[in-house]
matplotlib code that plots the C-alpha trace (Angstrom):
import matplotlib.pyplot as plt

x = [30.4, 32.6, 35.2, 33.5, 30.2, 32.0, 33.7, 30.3, 28.8, 31.5, 31.0, 27.3, 26.9, 30.1, 31.8, 31.1, 30.5, 28.4, 26.6, 23.8, 20.6, 18.3, 15.1, 12.2, 8.8, 6.7, 9.6, 10.9, 14.6, 16.4, 19.8, 21.9, 24.8, 27.4, 30.9, 32.1, 32.0, 29.4, 32.0, 32.3, 28.6, 27.7, 24.3, 23.2, 22.1, 19.9, 18.1, 17.5, 16.0, 13.9, 12.4, 11.7, 9.9, 7.7, 6.6, 5.9, 9.1, 11.6, 14.8, 15.0, 11.2, 9.3, 12.2, 15.7, 18.6, 21.6, 24.5, 27.2, 30.0, 32.7, 35.1, 36.2, 36.9, 34.3, 35.8, 34.2, 30.7, 29.7, 30.5, 28.6, 25.6, 25.6, 25.6, 22.5, 20.8, 21.6, 20.0, 16.8, 16.3, 13.1, 14.7, 18.2, 19.0, 22.0, 21.8, 24.7, 26.9, 26.6, 29.0, 26.8, 23.7, 25.4, 26.6, 23.1, 21.5, 24.0, 23.3, 19.5, 16.7, 14.0, 14.7, 13.6, 16.5, 16.3, 19.1, 20.2, 22.8, 24.5, 24.7, 22.0, 20.2, 18.9, 22.4, 23.8, 21.3, 19.7, 16.2, 14.4, 13.2, 12.8, 9.0, 8.7, 11.6, 10.2, 12.2, 13.3, 15.2, 13.9, 14.9, 16.3, 18.9, 20.7, 22.1, 25.3, 27.2, 25.1, 26.1, 29.8, 30.2, 28.3, 30.9, 33.7, 31.8, 31.5, 35.2, 35.9, 33.6, 35.5, 38.8, 38.2, 41.9, 42.8, 43.9, 44.4, 41.7, 41.4, 38.9, 39.3, 37.5, 37.4, 38.7, 37.0, 33.7, 34.4, 30.9, 30.4, 34.0, 34.0, 30.7, 31.7, 35.1, 33.5, 30.9, 33.5, 36.0, 33.3, 32.6, 36.4, 36.7, 33.9, 35.6, 39.0, 40.6, 43.5, 42.0, 43.5, 41.8, 43.3, 42.3, 42.2, 40.6, 42.7, 43.8, 47.4, 46.3, 44.5, 47.7, 49.5, 46.8, 47.2, 51.0, 50.5, 48.0, 50.6, 53.2, 50.7, 49.9, 46.2, 44.3, 41.2, 39.8, 36.3, 35.8, 33.5, 30.6, 31.4, 30.7, 34.5, 35.0, 31.8, 33.2, 36.4, 35.0, 36.4, 39.9, 39.7, 38.7, 41.7, 44.1, 42.8, 43.3, 46.7, 47.9, 46.2, 44.0, 40.5, 38.2, 34.4, 32.3, 28.7, 28.1, 28.1, 30.4, 33.1, 33.1, 33.0, 36.1, 38.3, 36.9, 36.2, 32.7, 30.1, 27.3, 24.9, 21.7, 20.5, 21.0, 17.3, 17.7, 18.8, 15.4, 13.6, 15.5, 14.3, 10.8, 10.7, 12.1, 9.3, 6.7, 7.9, 7.7, 4.1, 3.4, 4.2, 6.3, 9.6, 8.5, 5.5, 7.5, 9.1, 12.6, 12.6, 14.9, 16.5, 16.4, 17.0, 20.5, 22.5, 25.5, 27.7, 30.8, 33.4, 34.6, 36.9, 38.7, 38.7, 40.3, 42.9, 43.8, 44.0, 40.9, 38.2, 34.7, 33.0, 29.8, 27.6, 28.8, 28.2, 24.7, 23.8, 25.1, 22.5, 24.9, 28.1, 30.7, 32.6]
y = [101.1, 104.2, 104.8, 108.0, 106.1, 103.1, 105.4, 107.0, 103.5, 102.5, 105.6, 105.0, 101.3, 99.2, 100.7, 99.4, 103.0, 104.5, 107.8, 108.6, 106.6, 108.0, 106.6, 108.7, 109.0, 106.0, 104.1, 101.1, 100.5, 97.1, 96.5, 94.1, 92.4, 90.0, 88.9, 89.5, 92.4, 93.3, 92.6, 89.0, 88.5, 88.6, 87.5, 86.4, 89.9, 89.8, 86.8, 88.7, 91.6, 89.2, 87.8, 91.4, 92.0, 89.0, 90.7, 94.0, 95.8, 97.5, 98.9, 102.7, 102.9, 101.7, 100.2, 101.4, 99.1, 100.0, 97.7, 96.6, 94.4, 92.6, 92.7, 89.1, 89.9, 88.2, 90.0, 93.2, 91.9, 92.5, 96.2, 96.4, 94.6, 97.0, 99.9, 98.6, 98.2, 101.8, 102.9, 101.1, 99.4, 97.5, 94.2, 92.8, 90.6, 88.3, 85.8, 83.4, 84.2, 82.2, 84.6, 87.5, 85.7, 85.0, 88.6, 90.0, 87.6, 88.7, 92.4, 92.4, 90.2, 92.5, 93.5, 90.8, 89.0, 86.9, 84.5, 81.9, 79.6, 76.3, 75.4, 73.9, 77.0, 75.1, 73.7, 77.2, 78.7, 80.9, 79.4, 77.0, 74.7, 74.9, 74.8, 77.2, 79.5, 81.1, 84.4, 87.2, 85.0, 83.1, 82.4, 79.4, 76.8, 74.5, 72.3, 72.3, 70.7, 67.6, 67.3, 67.5, 63.8, 63.0, 65.1, 62.9, 59.8, 61.1, 61.8, 58.3, 56.8, 58.8, 57.5, 54.2, 53.4, 56.8, 56.6, 60.2, 62.8, 66.3, 68.9, 72.7, 74.8, 78.4, 78.9, 82.3, 80.5, 78.2, 76.8, 75.6, 74.6, 72.3, 70.6, 70.0, 68.6, 66.2, 65.0, 64.5, 62.8, 60.3, 59.6, 59.2, 56.7, 54.7, 54.6, 53.7, 56.9, 58.9, 62.3, 65.8, 69.1, 72.2, 75.7, 78.9, 82.2, 84.4, 84.2, 83.7, 80.8, 79.2, 79.2, 77.7, 75.0, 73.8, 73.7, 71.5, 69.3, 68.7, 67.8, 65.4, 63.9, 64.3, 62.5, 64.7, 67.7, 68.5, 72.3, 73.1, 75.4, 78.8, 82.4, 83.1, 80.1, 80.8, 84.2, 82.6, 79.4, 80.1, 80.9, 77.7, 75.6, 77.0, 76.3, 72.8, 72.2, 73.8, 71.6, 68.6, 67.9, 66.8, 68.9, 69.2, 72.1, 73.3, 75.3, 74.3, 77.1, 75.6, 72.5, 74.8, 76.7, 73.6, 71.6, 68.0, 68.0, 70.0, 68.8, 70.8, 72.7, 75.6, 79.2, 79.7, 80.5, 84.0, 84.6, 83.2, 85.5, 88.5, 87.2, 86.7, 90.2, 91.6, 89.6, 90.9, 94.4, 93.6, 92.8, 89.1, 88.0, 86.0, 83.6, 82.6, 82.1, 78.5, 78.1, 76.9, 74.0, 73.8, 70.1, 70.0, 69.0, 68.8, 66.8, 68.3, 66.4, 68.1, 65.4, 68.1, 68.4, 64.7, 64.0, 66.7, 65.1, 61.7, 60.3, 58.1, 58.7, 55.4, 54.7, 54.5, 57.9, 59.3, 58.0, 59.9, 63.2, 65.9, 67.7, 66.9, 69.5, 68.3]
z = [-173.9, -174.2, -171.6, -170.3, -169.8, -168.2, -165.6, -164.8, -164.4, -162.1, -160.0, -159.6, -159.3, -159.1, -156.1, -152.6, -151.4, -154.2, -154.6, -152.0, -152.4, -155.0, -153.7, -154.9, -153.2, -154.1, -155.9, -153.9, -153.6, -153.8, -152.4, -154.5, -152.8, -154.5, -153.9, -157.4, -160.0, -162.6, -165.4, -164.2, -163.2, -166.9, -168.1, -164.6, -163.9, -166.9, -165.4, -162.1, -164.1, -166.1, -162.8, -161.5, -164.8, -164.3, -161.1, -162.8, -161.9, -164.3, -163.1, -163.4, -164.0, -161.0, -158.9, -158.1, -157.4, -155.2, -156.2, -153.8, -155.3, -153.3, -156.2, -155.5, -151.8, -149.6, -146.6, -148.0, -147.8, -144.1, -144.5, -147.8, -146.3, -143.3, -145.7, -147.5, -144.1, -143.2, -146.4, -145.4, -148.7, -149.1, -150.1, -150.2, -153.2, -152.8, -155.6, -156.6, -153.6, -150.4, -148.5, -149.6, -148.4, -145.0, -144.7, -145.4, -142.9, -140.2, -141.0, -140.6, -139.2, -140.5, -144.1, -146.5, -148.1, -151.4, -152.2, -154.7, -153.1, -154.1, -150.4, -148.2, -146.8, -143.8, -142.8, -143.4, -140.9, -143.5, -143.3, -141.0, -143.8, -147.6, -147.5, -144.5, -144.4, -141.3, -141.2, -143.4, -146.0, -149.0, -152.6, -154.5, -154.1, -156.6, -153.8, -155.8, -152.9, -153.3, -157.0, -156.3, -155.4, -158.7, -160.6, -159.1, -160.1, -163.7, -163.9, -162.5, -165.1, -167.8, -166.4, -164.6, -164.3, -162.6, -159.0, -158.0, -158.1, -156.6, -155.6, -155.8, -153.1, -152.0, -148.4, -148.2, -148.4, -145.5, -144.9, -148.5, -148.9, -145.8, -146.6, -150.2, -149.3, -146.8, -149.3, -152.1, -149.8, -148.9, -152.5, -153.2, -150.3, -151.8, -155.2, -153.7, -154.9, -153.5, -153.0, -152.5, -151.7, -153.2, -151.9, -153.9, -153.0, -155.3, -158.9, -157.7, -155.5, -158.5, -160.4, -157.4, -157.0, -160.6, -160.2, -157.2, -159.1, -161.8, -159.1, -157.5, -160.9, -160.3, -163.0, -162.7, -161.0, -159.6, -159.1, -156.2, -157.1, -155.8, -157.1, -157.2, -159.5, -161.5, -162.3, -163.5, -165.0, -168.5, -167.1, -165.0, -168.0, -170.0, -167.1, -166.8, -170.5, -170.6, -167.7, -169.2, -166.2, -167.1, -165.1, -164.4, -163.2, -163.0, -166.2, -169.8, -170.9, -168.8, -171.0, -174.1, -172.8, -172.3, -169.4, -170.3, -168.8, -166.9, -164.7, -162.7, -162.5, -164.6, -163.6, -163.3, -159.6, -160.6, -162.3, -159.3, -157.0, -159.1, -159.2, -155.4, -154.8, -156.9, -155.1, -151.8, -153.1, -154.0, -150.4, -149.9, -146.9, -147.3, -144.5, -146.7, -149.9, -150.0, -151.1, -154.7, -155.4, -158.8, -159.6, -163.4, -164.3, -167.5, -168.4, -171.2, -172.5, -174.7, -177.2, -178.6, -175.2, -174.6, -178.0, -177.4, -174.1, -175.7, -174.0, -175.2, -173.7, -172.8, -174.8, -171.7, -170.6, -174.1, -174.1, -170.9, -172.1, -172.7, -175.0, -176.8, -177.9, -181.0]

ax = plt.figure().add_subplot(projection="3d")
ax.plot(x, y, z, "-o")
ax.set_aspect("equal")
plt.show()
């Protein structure tokens, strides 16, 4: 993209306070809310558009989308959500960002909201139940918090003699951070491990967290699923490799970038969010659309990283891997 076109794109879509709404008569308008930036959101937005297409909607043709990006600052989200409500968008899409989902929920009880969250939407107060959401919120969940203890178990299986493990959480996403830390702490206690929780909500804090992990001599690191970390997953993998700390996260490209393993669900929830937004535009109600639970998981092991770190992957763990990076 040429610089001139990029600046124009920023002016119209990236900024929290963009140009006036362009809704045309007969063309519905979706409000899109996320804690990160389009540059970091990557191909996930393509999945959202794919889902919209499955419902018969094409951006710029028969649906308009007003984008609001938090630019890595979750504190910006309530004001951005309120702006979308003032614009009377037909649906608010908040996929892949639990703070965005919560901000949208707090901003309106009437405009339909479609989410994709790694947290438990019932425990977060977003829906009454997965099968019967019962309000103005629906979408998909990967229940990523529930997988965090399993990620610790996989690291322990990789390094059975290790005694000190750690978890990295985002303090600006307190609900998900607290529940994840509690679940992983319980798993660590069951495995007899010393366990440390590091907190990082900025890039500077990420650097500081890794410095502290080196000081603590942490043998391995579980990175909590969070949109802030997802947007920086490759940088996190590189930091883990550089500091010689075997680390595990949700997505396969984390392992490809220097993490020793990845384990988690697929990003199909973004497509489902787009699909549901389209179905709501076609007349369905969010209360009648059950939350879709992403249950398929994938274990990826980077033999390349393990070898560089001087580690040997146990045969039983190798046998369970869905993909090996050599």
